[in-house]
N, C-alpha and C positions, 0 to 999 in steps of 0.2 A: 541938602548939609545943614549942618548947630554946628554950635559952637558950646564947649566943655570946658568953664573957668574952676582951677582947679583952686582947692581951699589949703593944700597944704598935708590934711591930715589923711591923704591917702595913703593905702596899705600898696605895694608890689607882688603881684597886679594886682589892678583896680578896675572895678566894676563900672561901665560908662551906660545909662539906662539912659532909652527912647524918650522921646517927648512924650509918644503916643507907641500903644504895643502894635509890631506888624502883625502882618498877616499870614507872611510865612519867616522860616529860618534862611531862605534860599537870594541871599544876597552877600554883597562882598562891603568891607569896609576900608575906609583909608585914614589914618589918623595922623596929621600935620602938626609940629608944635608950632603955630603961630607966634605966639612971645614969650622967653621966655622970663619971668619975673627975675632974674639974674642970670649974668651974661655965661649961664650954664647951660649947653644944648644937650638936649637927651633922644636918645636913639627911642621911639617908640613903636612897638608893633600888636595887633591884634594877636588875641592867642583862639584859634582856629576852631578849634574844640569849644570855645562858651558861647558860641552863636545861640542865641536864643529871641523870641520875639518881644524880649520886655529888655535886651539890650545885651553886653561884651563883655568882654575883659580884656583890660590894655598893659602892659607889659611896658617898664623902662626901663633905660641904663642907670637912671640917677632918680632919686627921690622927687613927686614933684613938690613946687613950693606952691606957697599962698599967693598968687598974682600971674601964673602960667595959665597959656587961654591954648587951646586945644582945637583944633575945627575936623569937625567929624565928616566923612561926607561917605554917603549911602550909597548903594546902588544896587538897584532889583536885578536879576539875573535871567528873570523871565520873560 
């Protein structure tokens, strides 16, 4: 599990890079909005075709703002 701090410059979708490269793309990702910077909740989803050993893409229902905090949980499927 790791934390992603948005700076408000993210495009939609945007790429989240892993702290270190993974051994394979055989993993599942869950993204949770821990704290919105404003009172705007956002639906987040991982773009399943974007999984790489270095990261993945996330789509958001609204633009991320500086201060939004996402918690990323990665589960190996092997």
